[in-house]
C-alpha positions in Angstrom: -57.7 104.6 -199.3 -61.2 103.9 -198.0 -61.4 100.7 -200.0 -58.1 99.5 -198.6 -59.4 100.0 -195.0 -62.6 98.2 -196.0 -60.6 95.3 -197.4 -58.4 95.2 -194.3 -61.4 95.3 -191.9 -63.0 92.5 -193.9 -59.9 90.5 -193.6 -59.6 91.0 -189.9 -63.2 90.2 -189.5 -62.7 87.0 -191.5 -59.8 86.0 -189.3 -61.7 86.7 -186.1 -64.7 84.8 -187.4 -62.5 81.8 -188.3 -60.7 81.9 -184.9 -64.1 82.2 -183.2 -65.5 79.3 -185.3 -62.5 77.2 -184.5 -62.8 77.9 -180.8 -66.5 77.1 -180.9 -65.8 73.9 -182.7 -63.2 72.9 -180.1 -65.6 73.7 -177.3 -68.5 71.8 -178.9 -66.2 68.8 -179.7 -65.1 68.4 -176.1 -68.6 68.3 -174.7 -69.7 64.9 -173.3 -73.2 63.8 -174.4 -75.2 62.3 -171.5 -78.8 61.8 -172.4 -80.2 65.2 -173.5 -77.3 67.1 -171.9 -73.8 68.0 -173.3 -71.5 68.4 -170.3 -68.2 70.3 -170.4 -65.6 68.2 -168.6 -63.3 71.3 -168.2 -65.8 73.2 -166.1 -64.1 74.2 -162.9 -65.4 73.8 -159.3 -66.3 77.3 -158.1 -64.8 77.8 -154.6 -67.4 80.5 -153.9 -70.4 78.3 -154.7 -71.8 75.7 -152.3 -72.3 72.2 -153.6 -74.1 69.2 -152.1 -73.2 65.7 -153.3 -74.9 62.4 -152.5 -73.0 59.2 -152.3 -74.5 55.7 -152.2 -72.0 53.0 -151.1 -72.3 49.3 -150.4 -70.8 48.4 -147.0 -68.1 45.8 -147.1 -68.9 43.3 -144.3 -65.8 42.6 -142.3 -66.9 40.3 -139.5 -63.4 40.5 -137.8 -63.6 44.3 -137.7 -67.2 45.4 -137.6 -67.9 49.0 -138.5 -64.4 49.5 -139.9 -65.5 50.0 -143.5 -68.1 52.7 -142.6 -65.5 54.5 -140.5 -63.0 54.4 -143.3 -65.6 55.8 -145.7 -66.4 58.7 -143.3 -62.7 59.5 -142.9 -62.2 59.5 -146.6 -65.1 61.9 -147.1 -63.9 64.1 -144.3 -60.5 64.3 -146.0 -62.2 65.4 -149.2 -64.2 68.0 -147.4 -61.0 69.5 -145.9 -59.8 70.0 -149.4 -63.2 71.3 -150.6 -64.9 72.9 -147.6 -67.7 74.3 -149.9 -68.8 70.8 -150.9 -71.2 69.0 -148.6 -71.4 65.2 -148.9 -74.3 63.0 -147.7 -73.3 59.4 -147.4 -75.8 56.6 -147.5 -74.4 53.1 -146.8 -76.3 50.2 -148.5 -76.2 46.5 -147.6 -73.5 44.6 -149.4 -75.8 42.2 -151.2 -78.6 44.7 -152.0 -77.8 44.8 -155.7 -78.7 47.7 -158.0 -82.5 47.6 -157.8 -82.7 50.8 -155.8 -80.4 52.6 -158.2 -82.6 51.5 -161.2 -85.6 52.9 -159.4 -83.8 56.2 -158.8 -82.8 56.3 -162.5 -86.4 55.8 -163.6 -87.3 58.9 -161.5 -84.2 60.9 -162.7 -82.9 61.1 -159.1 -79.8 58.9 -158.9 -77.0 59.7 -156.4 -74.1 61.7 -157.7 -71.6 59.0 -156.8 -72.4 55.3 -156.7 -70.1 52.6 -155.4 -70.1 49.2 -157.1 -67.9 46.8 -155.1 -69.3 43.7 -156.7 -68.3 44.8 -160.1 -68.8 48.2 -161.7 -71.3 48.4 -164.6 -72.6 50.7 -167.3 -76.1 51.0 -166.0 -77.8 53.7 -168.2 -76.0 55.9 -170.6 -78.8 58.5 -170.4 -77.7 59.3 -166.8 -74.3 57.8 -166.2 -71.4 60.2 -167.1 -68.3 58.8 -168.8 -65.2 59.1 -166.7 -62.5 59.3 -169.5 -62.8 63.0 -170.3 -62.2 63.8 -166.6 -58.9 61.8 -166.4 -55.7 63.7 -166.5 -52.8 62.1 -168.2 -51.1 61.4 -164.9 -54.3 59.8 -163.6 -54.7 57.7 -166.7 -51.1 56.5 -166.5 -51.7 55.5 -162.9 -54.4 53.0 -163.7 -54.0 49.2 -164.2 -54.8 48.6 -167.9 -56.9 45.6 -167.1 -59.1 47.6 -164.9 -59.6 50.3 -167.6 -60.3 47.6 -170.2 -62.9 45.9 -168.0 -64.8 49.2 -167.3 -64.7 50.5 -170.9 -66.5 50.0 -174.1 -66.5 51.8 -177.5 -68.1 54.9 -175.8 -65.5 55.3 -173.1 -64.6 54.5 -169.4 -67.7 54.2 -167.2 -66.4 54.2 -163.7 -63.4 55.2 -161.6 -61.6 51.9 -161.0 -60.7 51.1 -157.4 -59.5 47.5 -157.2 -59.3 44.2 -159.1 -60.1 41.0 -157.3 -58.8 37.8 -159.0 -60.9 34.7 -158.5 -58.8 31.9 -156.9 -58.9 28.4 -155.6 -57.0 27.3 -152.5 -54.5 24.4 -152.2 -52.8 22.7 -149.3 -49.1 23.4 -149.7 -48.1 20.6 -147.4 -49.7 17.7 -149.4 -47.3 17.9 -152.4 -44.4 20.0 -153.7 -46.4 20.6 -156.8 -49.1 22.4 -154.8 -46.5 24.6 -153.0 -45.3 26.2 -156.2 -46.4 29.8 -156.9 -48.1 29.4 -160.2 -49.3 32.3 -162.3 -51.3 29.7 -164.3 -51.5 26.0 -164.9 -53.1 23.8 -167.5 -55.8 21.3 -166.9 -53.3 18.5 -167.4 -50.9 20.0 -164.8 -53.7 20.5 -162.3 -55.0 16.9 -162.8 -51.5 15.5 -162.5 -50.8 17.4 -159.3 -53.9 16.4 -157.5 -53.6 12.8 -158.8 -50.2 12.6 -157.2 -51.8 13.7 -153.9 -54.4 11.0 -154.2 -51.8 8.4 -154.9 -49.6 9.5 -152.0 -52.2 10.1 -149.3 -55.6 8.9 -150.6 -57.0 12.5 -150.4 -59.4 13.8 -152.9 -57.8 16.2 -155.4 -60.5 18.8 -155.5 -63.3 19.4 -153.0 -65.9 21.6 -154.6 -69.6 22.5 -154.2 -71.2 20.9 -157.3 -74.4 23.0 -156.7 -72.5 26.2 -157.3 -71.1 26.3 -160.8 -68.7 29.2 -160.0 -65.7 26.8 -160.3 -66.8 25.8 -163.7 -67.3 29.4 -164.8 -63.9 30.3 -163.5 -62.3 27.5 -165.4 -64.2 28.5 -168.6 -63.1 32.2 -168.3 -59.5 31.1 -167.7 -59.7 28.8 -170.7 -61.5 31.0 -173.3 -60.6 34.5 -172.0 -64.3 35.3 -172.4 -67.5 35.6 -170.3 -70.5 33.3 -170.9 -72.2 36.5 -172.2 -70.1 38.5 -174.6 -69.9 42.3 -175.1 -72.6 42.1 -177.7 -75.0 40.3 -175.4 -74.8 36.9 -177.2 -73.5 33.6 -175.8 -69.7 33.7 -176.1 -68.9 30.1 -175.2 -69.5 27.6 -178.0 -71.1 24.2 -177.5 -67.6 22.7 -178.1 -66.0 24.9 -175.5 -68.7 24.1 -173.0 -68.4 20.4 -173.6 -64.7 20.5 -173.1 -65.0 22.3 -169.8 -67.6 19.8 -168.6 -65.5 16.9 -169.8 -62.7 18.1 -167.6 -64.8 17.8 -164.5 -66.3 14.5 -165.6 -62.8 13.1 -165.9 -62.0 14.2 -162.4 -65.1 12.4 -161.2 -64.2 9.2 -163.2 -60.7 9.2 -161.8 -61.9 9.6 -158.2 -60.2 13.0 -157.9 -63.5 14.5 -156.6 -66.1 12.8 -154.5 -68.8 10.9 -156.4 -71.5 12.1 -153.9 -72.3 15.8 -154.6 -74.3 16.3 -151.4 -71.6 14.9 -149.2 -68.8 16.9 -150.9 -70.8 20.1 -150.7 -71.4 19.5 -147.0 -67.9 18.3 -146.1 -65.4 20.0 -148.4 -63.9 22.4 -145.8 -63.6 19.7 -143.1 -61.8 17.5 -145.7 -59.5 20.3 -146.5 -58.4 20.8 -142.9 -58.1 17.1 -142.2 -55.8 16.5 -145.2 -58.5 14.6 -147.1 -58.7 17.2 -150.0 -55.9 19.0 -151.8 -57.7 21.9 -153.4 -61.0 23.6 -152.4 -63.2 25.7 -154.8 -65.0 28.0 -155.4 -63.8 30.5 -152.9 -65.3 33.9 -152.0 -63.3 36.6 -150.3 -64.5 35.7 -146.8 -63.8 32.0 -147.2 -60.4 32.9 -148.7 -59.5 35.0 -145.7 -60.6 32.1 -143.4 -58.5 29.6 -145.3 -55.4 31.7 -145.5 -55.7 32.9 -141.9 -56.2 29.4 -140.5 -53.6 28.2 -143.0 -51.0 30.5 -141.4 -50.6 32.8 -144.4 -52.1 36.1 -143.4 -50.4 38.3 -140.8 -47.0 36.8 -141.6 -45.9 40.1 -143.2 -44.3 40.9 -146.5 -41.1 39.0 -147.2 -41.8 36.2 -144.7 -43.1 33.7 -147.3 -40.5 31.1 -146.2 -41.9 31.0 -142.6 -42.7 27.3 -141.8 -46.2 26.2 -141.1 -48.0 27.6 -144.1 -50.7 25.2 -145.1 -52.7 27.1 -147.7 -51.8 28.8 -151.0 -54.1 30.6 -153.4 -53.9 29.0 -156.9 -55.4 30.0 -160.2 -58.3 28.1 -161.8 -56.7 25.8 -164.4 -56.9 26.6 -168.1 -57.7 24.2 -170.8 -56.3 26.5 -173.5 -53.5 25.2 -175.6 -52.1 28.6 -176.3 -48.7 29.7 -175.0 -49.7 33.3 -174.2 -50.0 34.8 -170.7 -53.7 33.7 -170.5 -56.6 35.4 -168.8 -57.8 35.3 -165.2 -61.4 35.7 -164.0 -61.8 38.7 -161.7 -64.1 41.3 -160.3 -63.3 45.0 -161.0 -64.8 47.5 -158.5 -65.4 51.1 -159.2 -67.3 54.3 -158.6 -69.9 55.6 -161.1 -71.0 59.2 -161.5 -74.6 60.2 -162.5 -76.4 63.3 -163.5 -79.9 64.1 -162.4 -83.1 65.2 -164.2 -82.9 68.5 -162.3 -79.4 69.3 -163.7 -77.2 71.2 -161.4 -74.5 72.4 -163.8 -71.3 71.2 -165.3 -69.3 72.4 -162.3 -71.5 70.2 -160.1 -70.7 67.2 -162.3 -67.0 68.1 -162.0 -67.3 68.1 -158.2 -68.9 64.7 -158.3 -66.0 63.4 -160.5 -63.5 64.8 -158.0 -65.2 63.0 -155.1 -65.4 59.7 -157.1 -61.7 59.9 -158.0 -60.8 60.7 -154.4 -62.8 57.7 -153.1 -61.3 55.3 -155.6 -57.8 56.3 -154.6 -58.6 56.4 -150.8 -60.9 53.4 -150.4 -59.3 51.2 -153.2 -56.1 50.3 -151.3 -57.9 50.1 -148.0 -60.5 47.6 -149.3 -58.0 45.7 -151.4 -55.8 45.0 -148.4 -58.8 43.3 -146.7 -60.4 41.6 -149.6 -57.3 40.0 -151.3 -57.7 42.4 -154.2 -55.2 44.6 -156.0 -55.6 48.4 -156.0 -56.4 49.8 -159.5 -53.7 52.5 -158.9 -50.1 51.0 -159.1 -48.9 54.1 -157.1 -50.7 52.6 -154.1 -49.1 49.2 -154.3 -46.3 49.8 -151.8 -48.7 50.8 -149.1 -51.1 48.0 -150.0 -48.4 45.4 -149.8 -47.4 46.7 -146.3 -51.0 46.6 -145.1 -52.3 43.4 -146.7 -50.5 41.1 -144.3 -49.7 38.6 -147.0 -46.3 37.1 -147.9 -44.6 38.4 -151.0 -45.4 35.2 -153.0 -49.1 35.7 -152.7 -48.9 39.5 -153.3 -46.9 39.0 -156.5 -49.4 36.4 -157.7 -52.4 38.7 -157.0 -50.7 41.4 -159.1 -49.9 39.1 -162.0 -53.5 37.7 -162.0 -54.9 41.3 -161.8 -53.0 42.2 -164.9 -54.8 39.4 -166.8 -58.2 40.2 -165.4 -61.4 39.3 -167.3 -64.4 40.9 -165.5 -68.1 40.1 -166.0 -70.0 42.0 -168.8 -69.9 45.8 -168.4 -73.4 46.4 -169.6 -75.8 46.0 -166.8 -78.4 44.2 -168.9 -75.9 41.7 -170.1 -74.4 41.2 -166.6 -77.9 40.4 -165.3 -78.4 37.9 -168.1 -75.1 36.2 -167.2 -76.0 36.1 -163.5 -79.4 34.6 -164.3 -77.9 32.1 -166.7 -75.4 30.9 -164.1 -78.1 30.6 -161.5 -80.9 29.0 -163.5 -79.1 27.2 -166.4 -75.6 26.3 -165.4 -76.3 25.4 -161.8 -78.9 22.7 -162.5 -77.0 21.3 -165.5 -73.5 21.2 -164.0 -74.5 19.0 -161.1 -75.9 16.4 -163.5 -72.3 15.4 -164.2 -72.4 13.5 -160.9 -75.4 11.5 -162.2 -73.3 10.4 -165.2 -74.7 12.9 -167.8 -72.9 13.2 -171.1 -70.9 16.5 -171.3 -71.8 17.1 -175.0 -75.5 16.7 -174.2 -75.2 19.0 -171.2 -73.4 21.5 -173.3 -76.2 21.6 -175.9 -78.8 22.0 -173.1 -76.8 24.9 -171.5 -76.4 26.6 -174.9 -80.1 26.4 -175.6 -81.0 27.6 -172.1 -78.6 30.6 -172.3 -79.8 31.6 -175.7 -83.4 31.4 -174.5 -82.6 33.8 -171.7 -80.8 36.2 -174.0 -83.7 36.4 -176.4 -85.9 37.8 -173.7 -83.6 40.8 -173.0 -83.7 44.0 -175.0 -80.5 45.6 -176.3 -79.3 48.2 -173.7 -78.9 51.9 -174.4 
């Protein structure tokens, strides 16, 4: 009898040990490694504990409504605090164009903010401190995210920021110069673009495209639309081949040869907006969010309200950069994807503190995403917010539908901070001085080889991140 009890006790102990081991395995498996920490994403916020979170956010300059962005941020934080009265939040608003130098300094000291807003494009800055967002996403939250936004802010190791909006890069056309320019186009080929602006030149003598040759952004946007890739790929190497570069440069040389852009780069850079408003140019590029608002507002588009796209008097229409791709698929569209990143600190404050920071970042992405998107001609990353965004944006349905379609096709700059920096430097120091040489008669193939060599030289000086 004693031996039976011993065997039974041993069996029970074995079962308990196996269950305990399985539970320990499941617990360990769900922990998120961040530097020398392993964080439990299922840790709960303790309503009896006081928390203090620090948010760094870049202010969105709205010249037509000064101070509105800061006020909206403060209201969003106050709303969060009403739900979590035990969580104090300190907000520090940074200049829009400050960049990430201050964040990098804080990371070097192990003292980054808990939540960091990245309106000019969210990045994976440092995996030793930045906490992946994916383990904190509920199924409902994941299902309510635009797939292109998730794709842009993810790599093999996960999702690195809470997406808030997607801002497609666009050019602007005068609708009244040609029926071909008044069409709502999700995309058009280089041939279609050239034919449309050539018809304008034949009919009215206007230039087809007025651009700033000293800013290669229009070239970059055409290349992304054509290749579906950034200049710098996910592995940090140059993603555009010499042949692809030459083809893109040849497109612009042909526009110059046919008189569809001005042959004087200085004059065109100086006069392009005046030409657009005096019917001497059909399309203007590149266009940032503030110039876009100016063009659409003066062109009679903004403020007309959803569903009033047939209202007469509209002069301007956002159009996609043309694509030189011969494929028949839906294509890709250059865009910026904004988001909120969450960081741990050297003096670690607990898994529940990280959970509180995640809750705040998600709240801000949902609260500020639609508000900012309505003012920056972007699309909220949460489709559940689209009805409210459509009502607040003040754009006709035609433009809103186009923005959504382009946002679905978004290709954002490199996620890795080091590679994004290489791309920015390559555009500024390699593409800019080479692109303008087209107006001096330079050969596209020779320029393509020079660009490739310059970009490769920059990349060789950058260490592999993480």
